[in-house]
N, C-alpha and C positions, 0 to 999 in steps of 0.2 A: 121924684119917686126914690130915685138913686141915692139922694141925699138922706132921706128917710131910713133908707136901708141901711146905709153906712152906719146913721146914730144908732139904730137898732141894734145891729151888730156889734158895736163899740161898747155897747151898754150890756149886752150879755156877754160879752168877751170879760168885760170887769167883775160882773157879776160871779163868772165862772172861776175867775181867777182869786175872787175874796173867798167863794167858797172851799176852793179847794186849800188856800192858806189856812183858814180856820180848821177844817175839816183833817188837815195834816200836823196841826199843832196842838190841838186838845181834842179830848173825848169825855163826854160829859154822860155819866149813868142818870138816866131819869125815868121818869114813871113812862114818857112816851117811847123810850128807847125799849122798857121792859116790853109792851105791848107788842112791838114787830120783832122780839128778839128771835121769835120761834120760826121768823120768815127769812129765806135766802136772798130774797130782793122784794123790794117796795115798789118795782118799776110797773108803770101804768099798762103795761103790754101783758104784764102776769096780773095784775091786780087792777082790774079797770075802775075809772074814776068814777063813771057813771054809777056804780054799785056803793061807792062812798060818800056819805053824807056830809063829810067835810068838803067837799069840792062842790056843795050844790049851788051856791051864790057865787062861785069864782067865775068870772069873764075867761072864756076860752078861746076866743076868736084870736086868729092868727092874721098878723100883717103880711100880703103876699108881693111876689115881686116877681117879675118874668125876664129871662135871658134865652139865648139862642142855643148855647151849649152850657152845661152844667158839669163839673169835674169834683168829685168827691176823693178827697186826698190830696195831697203836695207833696208825695215823695217823687224820686226822678221820675217814674212812669207819667204820673198824674202831670208834673211839669211838661215834661216831653210833648203830651196829649195836646197841652193847653196852646205850647207854641206851635206846632203843627198845625193845628186847628185855624190859628191866626196867619200863618204863611198859607195855606188854602185859601183863606180867605183872599187876602191881600191878590195872589196870583188869580184869582175869579172878578175882583173889583168889587168884591163884596164888603159891607158892613157888617161882622158878625160880633154881637157880644158874648164874651166867655168869662166865666165867672169861676172860681176854685175855692172850695171849702179846706180848711186844713185845720186839724183840732189842736196841734201845738200851738205855744203863744208866739213863737215867731218862724219862719220856713226852715226848714230842716232842722227842728228842734228836737223832733222823735227819730231823728237818722243815727245809728250807731257809726262813727267813723272807722275807717281802716277797711277798705276792700281793693281789690284787684279791679280796675275797669278795661274792659276790650272797647276802645275808642271808636269802633266801625259806625255804630249807631248813632254817636255823636257826630261823626264827620258827615254823616248823611243829613243831619238836623240841621245842624249849624257849623257848615263847611269853614267859616274862618273863626274856630273856637279858638285857637293860640292868639289870633291878633285881639280878641276880646277879652283875654285874659282869663281864660278856665282855669281853676283851680288843679291844673294836671301837672304837678311839680316834679315828681319821682317816677320816671320810667324803669320797668323792671330790668335789671342787669344781670341777675342772676337767679337760677332756680333751685331749690333742694327739695326731695322728696325723699323721705326716709322711714322706715319701719322701726317701732320701739320697741326693746325691750325694758326690764325694770330698770336695768344699768346700760344698756349698750343703745347704739344708734346706727342701723344697718342701712346703707346708701340704696335707693332701688333706681332703675334706670327710667328717664324722661323720654319719651320719643315724640316726635316731630308729630303733631296733628293731635295728641292726645289733651285733655283738659288742664294738665298740669304744666303743660307747655306753656308761658307767660310772654314768650317773646314779642316786643311790640305793644305790649300793654302798659297801663301805669298803677302804679300804687296810690290812692287817693284817702283823703278823708271826706267821705262820701256826706257827710254834713254840709262842707263848705262846696261841694258840686251842686248841691241842693239849692242852696242860699244863691249860688252864682246863675241856675237855671230861671230861679224864682225873678230873677232882676233882669234877664232877659226876656222873659215872660211879660212883667209890667212896662219894659221899655214898648213890647208890642201893643200894650192896650190890655192884657188881661188883668181881670179885678181879683186879687188873690186876699182872701179874708182868713187871717190866721185866729188862733184861740176860738173857733166857730166849730164844735164837732156836729156832724149830722146824725139825727139821731131816730129819723122815721123816713121811710119810702111814700110816696104819695102816688096813687093811681087815678087814673081818669075812669069813666065811666064804663069803658069797655076794658078795664084790666091792665091797661099799658102804662108801663112807670111815666109820671110826668112832672118828678122833680124830688125833692126832698125837705123835708122840715129841720129846722134847727133843734138844740135842745131847749127844754125851759130851764130856768132857775130859779132859783129861791123856794127848794123842796125840803122840809124836814128829813128826818133820817125814817120817820116812821110814816112817811109818804104823803103826809099832809102840807098844804101851801102855808108858807111863811109869809108876813106882811109884805115881802120883798119879791114875792114870787112875779116872774114875769113870762109870758109865754113865747117860745120860740115862734120864728119866722118862718115862712112857708116861700121857698124859691121853684117857679116854674119854668120849665125847659124842655125846647123840642127835643133836645138829646142831652142825657144824662150818660155820663162815665164814671163808672164806679173803680177806684184806683186805692183802694185802702189797704192794700198788702194782703200777707196771708192771715186767713180767718176771719176777715173782715164782718163788723157787726151787721151792717146791713147786705153786703153779699150772700152770707150765709142764710139770710130770707129770701132772698133772689133765688138762690139754689133750690129751697125747699118749694117754693110758689111755682115755679115755672121748670121744675123737675131737671135742672141745668146739668145734674151730674148721674142721670138714671142710666146713660149710655156709655158710660166710661168705668175705668177701673177706680177704686177707692185712692183717695189721695194719702200717701205715707207722709208724714210731718216728722220733723226734727227741732231741735231747741240749740240756738247757736248763743252761747255767752261770751262776751266780749269784753275786754280792758286795753285802756291805752295807758302807756307807761314813756316815763322820760327814763333814760338809761344813760349808763356812762358813755360818754364819746368816744371812748377806745373800743367798745364792743358793739358800736353801730354802723353798719353798714348799708349804707341808703341803695335802695333799690332791689336789696336780697329778699326772694320769696322763699318760705319756708313752709312745707306741708307734711304731716306724719300721719302715720296708720298705727294702730296696734295698742300698747301699754298706755293708759291704765285699763284700756276696753280689754274683755275677753272676746274669744273669736266668734260668740254667739251676738255679739253687741255692734251695730253699726254705729261709725263716728269715727272722729278724726280732729286733727290739730291744723292752726296755722299760725306764722308769725311772721310779718310783714313790717320792715325798715322803712319808714318814711322819711324823705327829706322836706322837712317843714320849718326849717331856719335852726332846730333843735333836735338832739337825739332821740327821737321817738319812735317806738314801736307799737304796733297792733297786735296782741296776742288773743287768740280764742279759742274754743273748743266747741264742736258739735257733736249731738247725741242724737240719735234716732230714737223716737219715740215709741217702737216697737220692741224695746227692750223686753227680755222676760225677766229678768232679776226684780222682783218687788222692792228690793232695798237698795238697789241705784239709784244714787244722788248725782245727777249731771254735773250741780255746781261742786260737789265734793271731788268728782273724778275730775274735774278742770285742776280744782287745788292739789291734786296727785299731780297731773301732769305738769305741774309748775316744778315739782319737785326733782322731776328728772334731771341728773347733771348736766345734760346738753342744754335744759331751757333755763336750770337755776343761775347757771353762769352768765346768760345773757341779761337777767333780770335784777342778779344780785347786785346792792349797790344803789338801785332806781327806786323811782316814786311812781304809783299808781295815781292817774291822773283823772280818770274817769272809767265807768264800767255799765254794762248793759246786757240786755237779753232779748232775745225777740224767738218768736216760731218761725220755720224755716218750710217751705214747700219740697219735698224730696222727691216728686214724682217727675214723669215725663210728658210727652206728647200723649203717652195713652190715658192719662187722666185728667185730660182737658175736655170738657164736656161741650155742649152747644158753643160752637163758634161763632155764630151771629149776635151772640148775646153783649152788650159793651159794657164788660169788665177786662181791664187792663192790666196787664204784667202778671203777678203773684196773686191778685185778686181772681183770675181767671181759672184759677185751680182749687 
């Protein structure tokens, strides 16, 4: 069964990769597209297939497999959960099968590099992380927190105990950390399946979560099955942990079905935009952490910036900008505000002569304990908010 499961997952991953390549490299206007152009989505959860004659003779049976613990999402929280489950199983002398589904093509593939990591949790999880070669190469050596005006930079005090005090922390490329955690998990026997998105939550006859189903492949833009259509697989589990991150596709369904956010404050969200730059070595200060508030945002808009100097064998900085999504100005563009921020004299001087290596953006949870709902649900880290 395990061999069949791996074979079907590999086939699904290959089909998904092919589909992404084709859809990103060409766009064909056809009569089929015209028929569904008025639809925002053709997903079967919105337009049921049993009402669609094109699906009448399609075999919709799924192959199913069983596991003890299933984890959806292979970020830092998902990997840490997998490792901890295996540790607890070993301490109890139990043989526990742990499977982890990650939609990225490789472990850490959807993680934006450049972050400040407090190592306390890592120390508790893997006490010998230094000996095992964890990629924490840049201890924080200096903190800077400033208020920006359009032309000036005004230093602000950083008091001990405040979040901006990063003494003892590390600047990391988080994607590399997740890759390393994946290696540790696999050494312990965790089965990691990359390139496989979980698309549906499965429930038992009592309404409890019993696992997930992976995505179907071979579906045309108009929602009809192609000749290459292949049904996703079901993975049933005694325990299912959701670690999808902020605003996860499946987590939102769980929030609605079980009312997990009924007795807490609404979650405020932000968007974080991040770039990785290679800069002039003379401007590089490994271990320096910079945060700012103020310009280019006005006093009614929540947000700020960060700039981290990494020690990764070359002069690299991670620069980013965060804007709360409750801004009142309908014409504000977080991306454009980020570009304005980079023109500030103190930032421009650092980036001038450098080269942008990569960029990305992601949604952020901005609430605290007051927005966490039902605490007994199996939602991990950002997914729980």
